GULUMMI-770168 format. One record per residue: x, y, z of N, C-alpha, C in turn; residue in one letter; residue number from 1. Coordinates in steps of 0.05 Angstrom, whole numbers. Layout:
REM residues N
 n_east n_north   n_up ca_east ca_north  ca_up c_east c_north   c_up residuo num
      X       Y      Z       X        Y      Z      X       Y      Z       a NUM
...
END
This chain:
REM residues 167
 n_east n_north   n_up ca_east ca_north  ca_up c_east c_north   c_up residuo num
    900      91   2294     878       74   2289    876      53   2312       x   1
    853      44   2319     850       25   2340    867       0   2335       x   2
    882      -7   2355     899      -31   2353    925     -27   2339       x   3
    930      -3   2328     955        3   2315    971      23   2332       x   4
    997      18   2334    1014       37   2348   1022      59   2328       x   5
   1032      80   2339    1041      103   2322   1063      93   2303       x   6
   1081      77   2313    1103       66   2296   1092      49   2274       x   7
   1073      32   2281    1061       14   2260   1047      31   2238       x   8
   1034      52   2246    1021       69   2227   1041      82   2208       x   9
   1063      91   2219    1083      104   2203   1097      84   2184       x  10
   1098      59   2191    1111       39   2175   1093      29   2152       x  11
   1067      33   2155    1048       24   2134   1045      44   2111       x  12
   1040      33   2088    1032       50   2066   1002      55   2070       x  13
    993      79   2064     965       86   2069    946      66   2055       x  14
    955      56   2032     938       38   2016    936      10   2029       x  15
    954       4   2047     952      -21   2063    930     -20   2083       x  16
    923       4   2091     902        8   2111    874      11   2100       x  17
    872      15   2073     847       20   2061    834      -6   2051       x  18
    808      -8   2054     794      -30   2040    794     -24   2010       x  19
    792     -44   1994     794      -42   1965    774     -21   1954       x  20
    750     -20   1965     729       -2   1954    735      28   1959       x  21
    754      34   1978     761       62   1983    787      71   1970       x  22
    802      52   1958     828       59   1946    825      80   1924       x  23
    806      77   1907     802       96   1885    795     124   1895       x  24
    778     124   1916     770      150   1928    795     165   1938       x  25
    813     151   1952     837      163   1963    856     171   1940       x  26
    859     153   1920     876      160   1897    866     185   1883       x  27
    840     188   1880     829      212   1868    835     237   1885       x  28
    833     234   1911     839      256   1929    869     264   1926       x  29
    886     244   1926     915      250   1924    921     264   1897       x  30
    909     254   1875     913      267   1849    903     296   1850       x  31
    880     300   1862     870      328   1864    889     346   1880       x  32
    900     335   1901     919      350   1918    943     358   1901       x  33
    953     338   1886     977      343   1870    971     363   1847       x  34
    949     358   1832     943      374   1809    934     402   1816       x  35
    918     405   1836     907      431   1842    924     446   1863       x  36
    944     433   1872     961      445   1893    945     454   1917       x  37
    928     437   1926     911      443   1949    929     446   1974       x  38
    921     464   1991     936      467   2016    921     452   2039       x  39
    895     449   2036     879      435   2056    860     416   2042       x  40
    852     395   2056     833      376   2045    819     362   2068       x  41
    797     349   2061     782      333   2080    770     310   2066       x  42
    768     287   2080     757      263   2068    746     245   2090       x  43
    727     229   2083     716      209   2101    722     182   2088       x  44
    736     164   2102     743      138   2090    740     117   2111       x  45
    740      92   2101     741       69   2119    770      60   2120       x  46
    779      51   2143     806       42   2147    806      16   2162       x  47
    825      -2   2154     827      -28   2167    843     -24   2193       x  48
    832     -35   2215     846      -36   2240    864     -61   2240       x  49
    880     -63   2261     899      -86   2263    884    -113   2260       x  50
    860    -114   2272     845     -140   2271    829    -142   2245       x  51
    834    -126   2225     820     -125   2199    791    -116   2201       x  52
    783    -107   2224     756      -95   2224    758     -67   2211       x  53
    735     -57   2202     735      -31   2189    725     -10   2208       x  54
    739      13   2208     730       36   2223    727      59   2203       x  55
    710      78   2211     706      101   2194    720     125   2206       x  56
    735     139   2189     750      162   2199    745     186   2181       x  57
    746     209   2193     747      235   2179    776     244   2180       x  58
    786     251   2157     814      259   2154    814     288   2145       x  59
    828     305   2160     832      333   2152    862     336   2150       x  60
    870     348   2127     899      350   2123    907     378   2114       x  61
    932     384   2119     944      409   2110    971     402   2098       x  62
    976     413   2074    1002      409   2061   1020     433   2069       x  63
   1043     426   2080    1062      447   2088   1085     445   2068       x  64
   1090     467   2054    1112      468   2035   1132     489   2044       x  65
   1157     482   2040    1178      502   2045   1198     500   2022       x  66
   1214     520   2018    1233      520   1996   1255     500   1999       x  67
   1262     494   2024    1285      477   2029   1279     447   2029       x  68
   1254     439   2031    1249      410   2034   1224     402   2018       x  69
   1220     376   2018    1197      365   2005   1172     373   2021       x  70
   1149     375   2007    1124      382   2022   1118     360   2043       x  71
   1107     369   2065    1098      350   2086   1068     353   2089       x  72
   1056     332   2099    1027      332   2103   1021     328   2133       x  73
   1006     347   2144     997      345   2171    969     334   2170       x  74
    964     313   2185     937      300   2185    925     300   2212       x  75
    899     305   2213     883      301   2237    863     280   2229       x  76
    864     258   2243     847      235   2237    828     230   2261       x  77
    802     230   2256     783      227   2277    766     202   2271       x  78
    766     184   2290     750      160   2288    720     167   2292       x  79
    704     163   2271     676      170   2272    658     145   2270       x  80
    670     122   2275     655       97   2273    630      97   2290       x  81
    634     104   2316     611      104   2334    590     124   2326       x  82
    598     147   2317     580      168   2308    564     158   2284       x  83
    578     145   2265     564      135   2241    544     113   2249       x  84
    551      97   2268     533       76   2277    508      88   2290       x  85
    512     109   2306     489      122   2318    471     135   2297       x  86
    484     148   2277     469      160   2255    452     139   2240       x  87
    465     116   2235     451       94   2221    427      84   2237       x  88
    431      82   2264     409       73   2281    386      94   2281       x  89
    393     119   2283     373      140   2282    358     141   2256       x  90
    373     137   2234     360      136   2207    340     113   2206       x  91
    349      90   2216     331       66   2216    306      72   2233       x  92
    309      84   2256     287       91   2273    268     111   2259       x  93
    280     130   2246     264      150   2231    247     136   2209       x  94
    260     118   2195     245      103   2174    223      87   2185       x  95
    228      74   2209     207       59   2222    184      77   2230       x  96
    190     100   2241     170      119   2250    153     129   2226       x  97
    167     134   2203     153      142   2179    134     120   2170       x  98
    143      95   2171     126       72   2163    102      69   2182       x  99
    106      73   2208      84       71   2227     64      93   2222       x 100
     74     117   2217      57      140   2212     40     135   2187       x 101
     53     124   2166      38      118   2141     17      97   2146       x 102
     24      76   2161       5       54   2167    -18      65   2183       x 103
    -12      82   2202     -32       94   2220    -52     110   2203       x 104
    -41     127   2186     -58      145   2171    -73     132   2148       x 105
    -63     110   2138     -76       97   2115    -89      70   2122       x 106
    -74      52   2133     -84       25   2138   -104      24   2161       x 107
    -97      37   2183    -115       36   2207   -139      53   2203       x 108
   -135      77   2192    -157       96   2188   -177      88   2167       x 109
   -168      73   2147    -186       65   2125   -211      50   2135       x 110
   -209      29   2151    -233       16   2160   -251      34   2177       x 111
   -238      51   2193    -254       70   2209   -270      89   2191       x 112
   -257      99   2170    -271      116   2151   -294     101   2137       x 113
   -290      76   2131    -312       60   2118   -335      56   2138       x 114
   -329      51   2163    -350       47   2183   -366      73   2186       x 115
   -351      95   2187    -365      121   2190   -383     126   2166       x 116
   -374     119   2142    -391      122   2118   -415     104   2119       x 117
   -412      79   2128    -435       61   2130   -455      71   2151       x 118
   -445      81   2174    -463       92   2194   -479     116   2183       x 119
   -465     132   2167    -479      155   2155   -501     146   2136       x 120
   -496     125   2121    -516      114   2103   -540     103   2118       x 121
   -534      89   2140    -555       78   2157   -573     100   2169       x 122
   -561     122   2176    -575      145   2187   -595     156   2167       x 123
   -587     156   2142    -603      168   2120   -627     150   2111       x 124
   -627     125   2120    -650      108   2112   -675     117   2126       x 125
   -697     112   2112    -723      121   2122   -738      99   2138       x 126
   -724      82   2151    -738       60   2165   -744      68   2193       x 127
   -770      73   2199    -777       80   2227   -779      55   2245       x 128
   -774      32   2234    -777        7   2249   -755       1   2269       x 129
   -736      19   2271    -714       15   2290   -723      20   2318       x 130
   -718       0   2335    -727        3   2363   -709      24   2378       x 131
   -720      33   2400    -705       52   2416   -678      41   2425       x 132
   -679      15   2433    -654        2   2441   -634       0   2419       x 133
   -643      -6   2394    -625       -7   2371   -614      20   2365       x 134
   -630      41   2367    -621       68   2362   -599      76   2382       x 135
   -603      68   2407    -582       74   2427   -556      59   2421       x 136
   -558      34   2413    -534       19   2406   -521      31   2381       x 137
   -537      40   2363    -527       53   2339   -511      78   2346       x 138
   -522      94   2364    -509      118   2373   -483     112   2388       x 139
   -484      92   2404    -459       84   2419   -438      74   2400       x 140
   -446      59   2379    -427       50   2359   -415      74   2345       x 141
   -432      93   2337    -422      117   2323   -403     133   2340       x 142
   -409     136   2366    -391      151   2384   -364     137   2387       x 143
   -365     110   2389    -340       95   2392   -323      97   2367       x 144
   -335      96   2344    -320       98   2319   -309     126   2316       x 145
   -325     146   2323    -315      174   2322   -291     177   2341       x 146
   -292     165   2364    -270      166   2383   -245     153   2372       x 147
   -249     129   2360    -226      115   2347   -214     132   2325       x 148
   -231     145   2309    -222      162   2288   -205     185   2299       x 149
   -214     198   2320    -199      220   2332   -173     210   2343       x 150
   -173     187   2356    -148      176   2367   -127     171   2344       x 151
   -136     159   2323    -118      153   2301   -108     179   2288       x 152
   -125     199   2286    -116      225   2276    -95     238   2294       x 153
    -99     236   2320     -80      247   2340    -53     233   2338       x 154
    -54     206   2336     -29      191   2334    -14     198   2308       x 155
    -29     200   2286     -17      208   2261     -4     236   2263       x 156
    -18     254   2274      -8      282   2277     17     282   2295       x 157
     17     267   2317      40      265   2334     64     253   2320       x 158
     59     232   2304      81      220   2289     93     240   2269       x 159
     76     255   2255      86      275   2236    102     297   2250       x 160
     93     305   2274     107      326   2289    135     315   2297       x 161
    136     290   2306     161      278   2314    181     277   2290       x 162
    170     269   2267     187      268   2243    197     296   2235       x 163
    180     316   2237     189      343   2230    210     354   2250       x 164
    207     346   2275     227      355   2295    254     343   2289       x 165
    255     318   2279     280      305   2273    294     318   2250       x 166
    279     330   2231     291      342   2208    302     369   2217       x 167
END
C-alpha cells in the first residue's frame, strides 16, 4: 500500500488497514471463504494508507492448502484509486452531457417551437393589409427561427450520439 513497507504490511492485522465501513464486507468474504472452502476470491475494498488517506484496491486471492501445513493465502493487490477517480470524473461528465442534451431538446427548443407555431398562425390570417416590407421581414424571421430550430435539433442529435458512444 502507498506509504507502507512490506514489513509494515505483514505486521498489521488486515482489519487495522480497513475503514470501519468496509470491515463487515471483508468479514463476510472471510466467512464465505471458510464456509464454502473457496480456492479463489476477488474483492474491491478501501484501505487506509500510512497517512490515513483511503485508497481503493482490487484484491484477488488464492487459498493454497497442503496436507502438512496450515492453508496459506496468496494475494494480488492492485491499487485502483486513480482508475476509480477517472471513472467518477467520466460519470460526472456523462451526467452533465445528459443534462445539457435534455436542456437543449426541451428548454431551448420549446420557445423556438412556440415561435414557429405563432408564425404559422400569422400566415393563416386573412389580412391583406400587410405591406411588402413587413412580409419580407416576416419571411426573414421565419427563416431565422427555422435555422435556429435545425441547429438545436443537430446539437441534440450530436449529444445523443455522444452519449450512445460512451455506453
